[in-house]
N, C-alpha and C positions, 0 to 999 in steps of 0.2 A: 545465441546474441550477449555478452558478454554484461555483467551492468556498469565495467568502462566502456562499451562500446553502448547499450543504452541511455549513455548520460553525453554520448558524443553525437546520438543522435538525434535525441532531445534538442539540444543545446543549437543546431545546423537547424531544426525543424524552427527553435523558435527565432533564426536570427534571417533564415528567410521567410517562414510565413507566418508566423506568432509577428513582425515585424520584431519586438522586444519582449520578455519579463516584465511582469505580471510585478508590481513591488512583494515582496516578503509577507509581507501582511494579509494583501491581496493573496497568496495564495494558498497560506494558509487559511485562507477564509474558503477557499476553495478547495483543497484539500478534505476542508470539513465538510463542506458537503456532499461533493466526491462519498466520504464514508459513508455520508446517511447514506445515498443511495444503497452504496451497498450493500449496507445492517437492514434497507424494507426489503431488498431481492431474499437474504438468508432468513427475515425471518418468515416470511413466506412460504420459501419452498421447504426450508429444514425447522421454523416457528411452529410455532398454532397461528397464525396470521395467515389468514384465508387471502385469496389475487383475487385484486381487484383487476378490472376490465384494461382497466389505461397501464396497469404493470405487465399483465401476460407474456407483454411479447420481448422484456429484460431478459438481453443479454447478462449473463453474473458477468463473463470472461471478458465483456466489454467496459462492465463498472467496474475490475481488478483492475485492468488497466487504465483506465480514467486517473484512479487512487494511486497508481504509481507513476503515471507523465507527472501528475503535479508533483508528489514526491520528488522524481528527480528534478523539472525546476528547483525547488528546494534547495537540493542537496547542489545545482549546478551555482545557482547565485550564492547561496553560501560558503560554497570550497569545502565540501562535504566529497571526501570521494565516499561514496556508496561501496565498493569493492571493501577496499579496507575496512570503514565503520560496521563494516557485518562479520570480517573477522572477525576483528577487536569484540564485535558483541559477542560473535558465537565461540570464545576462546572465554570469554566472563560467565558465560550460563554454564556451559560445561566446568570451569572448576567451583565456582557459585553450588549447580545443583549436582552435582557428581550422584550424588546417590537420595537428592531431595527427594526427586520423581519415582524415584524405586521403593521409599520407604510410605510413600502416599498411598493409605490401603483405599482412598476413594478410585486410586485408577487403575486396581486391578478388579476391583469389581463388578466387573462386566463377563 
């Protein structure tokens, strides 16, 4: 599925099952909440915190999909074409960071 297809699919889902988009501020709060849930899993799986019993059944991929879903909602309702936005962003990063990471001794330490 392309980003464009994902944006169309989410829009169709919102229009048929979700009834309507939550407003942008609500979706921003939901995005923050979903990122927090993802961070909780990553901190336990890859960081130094241990899992609580209630955290053991949580699916990392599902939490990432929740973040992506809300981000796509925000893009749709604010008129952002994520395909174009990502392309432009990668071009910016490529120009800005062409040698920056290669020259970073912290990245070659491992």
